[in-house]
Steps between C-alpha positions, in 0.01 A plus 500: 500500500352203316564134576407263216409143590238298682705245694635493853810707428311778323232520768749492786717769342201721421349467849831576673573800277145631545581556867736785397403595143211525257494165321282334239519128428410422138390153393362336185212349696357482846715401795446144616537422870611182677469477880837454673346239733285205393362272770756638746801438273702739288416492128861400419472198732211378285697557178787286631272225636299474178817542288328773297812711555708260285238324291495614137122529501498753786569812288241390243236482771561871567420575132747786487351684796683449824317607814652732759559307821362726769423499870253783437736800524559546127135470402407748774762750380378481141139526614586833669673629185856490634616399244244590238422195280444585134480314169826502306558836334427540130841642417801693616569847365834636613486497877118487500284194543184524291228298671225316312252779579729754328622665819871569529730470797862604516707226664857511616532126567358204310566168672444191288444217746366276226668166559734278309358556152362852505291640217643850463394586145342822628855634547569486124309825430747697710808322356574331832558156341790366298462301176428180702219666695705525820488819709807717438654588834820557692472337840121531497494865393352555155760602242234644270245671725667763717434453870319165478600202707395165355504195719397157380579245769568149383730333746744531781773761531753230410319422174498869412870477423472214249304454178179306541547158337133484402477819301865611453426845640673647800280503812328686648369595155442157354 
């Protein structure tokens, strides 16, 4: 099983699944970590107090890389190799992931926990994208790659039933 993404959702999913399965988490770069507690207060408390959670400049300060908010458990799990952290694979070939070093791994589940605007161009080579570049699926199960489940989370369960106003795609695949 491979989880793609370097944010909180991807790391949390990968760590939980690694308790019962062999899991790799694939990211474009290194994982960034943010302590859950700063000066005795939760990180989110600081975001609200400084208004960085609503201020337009906040996301630009992150420069595209959002740290994983962690109390130490996730970093420890990845340090022990459960899940295994790897650079994003070079390509997909049928139900195989071809890693950058040329090694191949057959995967039965590919979870895309890549955020609101995922870059999923690597799915084009296996015809898993439609003409707009959106993953082709039926309820999260790939319609083009037999046996693959694709999950790109981008909102609440309620929003999953309505088109996303921002990108006109139907969540959770927007």
